C-alpha positions as CSV (number, residue, x, y, z in Angstrom):
1,M,185.7,214.9,109.1
2,R,186.2,211.2,108.3
3,R,189.7,209.8,108.3
4,A,190.9,208.0,105.2
5,S,191.3,204.8,107.2
6,E,187.7,204.8,108.3
7,P,184.8,203.2,106.3
8,P,182.2,205.6,104.9
9,D,179.5,206.5,107.4
10,T,176.5,204.5,106.0
11,A,173.5,203.1,107.7
12,A,174.8,199.6,106.9
13,S,178.2,200.3,108.6
14,R,176.8,201.7,111.8
15,K,176.0,199.4,114.7
16,T,173.5,200.5,117.4
17,A,174.6,199.9,121.0
18,T,171.8,197.9,122.5
19,R,170.8,197.2,126.1
20,A,172.3,193.7,125.7
21,D,175.6,195.2,124.5
22,L,175.8,197.5,127.5
23,L,175.0,194.7,129.8
24,D,177.8,192.6,128.2
25,A,180.2,195.5,128.7
26,V,179.3,195.7,132.4
27,Y,179.8,191.9,132.8
28,A,183.1,191.9,130.9
29,S,184.5,194.8,133.0
30,C,183.7,193.1,136.3
31,P,184.9,189.5,136.2
32,A,184.0,189.0,139.9
33,L,180.3,189.4,139.1
34,S,178.1,186.7,137.7
35,R,176.0,187.6,134.7
36,A,172.9,187.7,136.9
37,Q,174.6,190.2,139.3
38,A,175.8,192.3,136.4
39,K,172.3,192.4,135.0
40,Q,170.8,193.3,138.4
41,I,173.2,196.2,138.8
42,F,172.6,197.4,135.3
43,E,168.8,197.3,135.6
44,M,168.9,199.0,139.0
45,T,171.0,201.8,137.5
46,L,168.5,202.3,134.6
47,E,165.6,202.2,137.1
48,E,167.2,204.9,139.2
49,I,167.8,207.1,136.2
50,T,164.2,206.6,135.0
51,G,162.7,207.2,138.4
52,A,164.5,210.5,138.8
53,L,163.4,211.7,135.3
54,V,159.8,210.6,136.0
55,R,159.9,212.7,139.2
56,G,161.1,215.7,137.1
57,E,164.6,215.7,138.6
58,P,167.7,216.3,136.3
59,V,170.2,213.5,135.9
60,K,173.7,214.7,135.6
61,L,176.4,212.1,134.6
62,R,179.8,213.7,134.8
63,S,181.8,213.4,131.5
64,F,178.7,212.2,129.8
65,G,175.9,214.7,129.9
66,L,172.7,216.1,131.5
67,F,169.2,214.6,131.1
68,L,166.4,217.1,131.8
69,V,162.6,217.0,131.7
70,R,161.0,220.2,130.4
71,A,157.4,221.1,130.7
72,K,155.9,222.5,127.4
73,R,152.8,224.6,127.6
74,E,149.7,224.2,125.5
75,R,150.0,226.0,122.1
76,I,148.3,226.2,118.8
77,G,149.9,224.2,115.9
78,R,149.1,224.1,112.3
79,N,148.9,221.1,110.0
80,P,151.3,222.1,107.2
81,R,149.4,220.2,104.5
82,T,145.9,221.5,105.2
83,G,146.6,224.7,107.2
84,V,144.1,223.6,109.9
85,E,144.9,224.9,113.4
86,V,145.2,222.3,116.1
87,A,145.6,222.6,119.8
88,I,148.7,220.9,121.0
89,T,148.3,219.7,124.6
90,P,150.8,220.5,127.4
91,R,153.4,217.8,127.8
92,R,156.8,217.0,129.3
93,V,159.7,216.3,127.0
94,L,163.1,214.7,127.7
95,T,166.2,216.6,126.6
96,F,169.8,215.7,126.7
97,K,172.8,218.0,126.8
98,P,176.1,216.3,126.1
99,S,179.1,217.2,128.2
100,P,182.1,218.9,126.5
101,V,184.1,215.7,127.2
102,L,181.5,213.5,125.3
103,C,181.4,216.0,122.4
104,A,185.2,215.9,122.2
105,S,185.2,212.1,122.3
106,V,182.6,211.9,119.5
107,N,184.6,214.3,117.4
108,G,187.9,212.3,117.9
109,V,189.5,215.0,120.0
110,A,191.3,213.9,123.2
111,A,189.7,216.2,125.7
112,E,190.5,216.2,129.4
113,D,187.8,216.5,132.0
114,K,188.8,219.7,133.7
115,G,186.0,219.7,136.3
116,H,183.2,220.5,133.8
117,R,179.9,220.7,135.6
118,T,177.9,218.8,133.0
């Protein structure tokens, strides 16, 4: 529920956190690092996460969530407009399960990390 002091949740009032914003946050939190060093650390982190997911390994970030790659089997789908059946090829999909700590933060509840496994 929105608090009275918050602006209405509209597309114009929301800002998307971009790669550049995250890199700036890393740079700002570590004043001993140069901008190039901060970028290198940030890029290496993303490459490690990406590599693990490409290999099919789960990526668990405590107090944040769990990224998983799931294999979906081949199945028959139907075009809702025409009703024509179409074979949907097998594929891998990326899923994300937020941790209880992240969910509480998003909902404005001060949750403590009590050793949750996600």
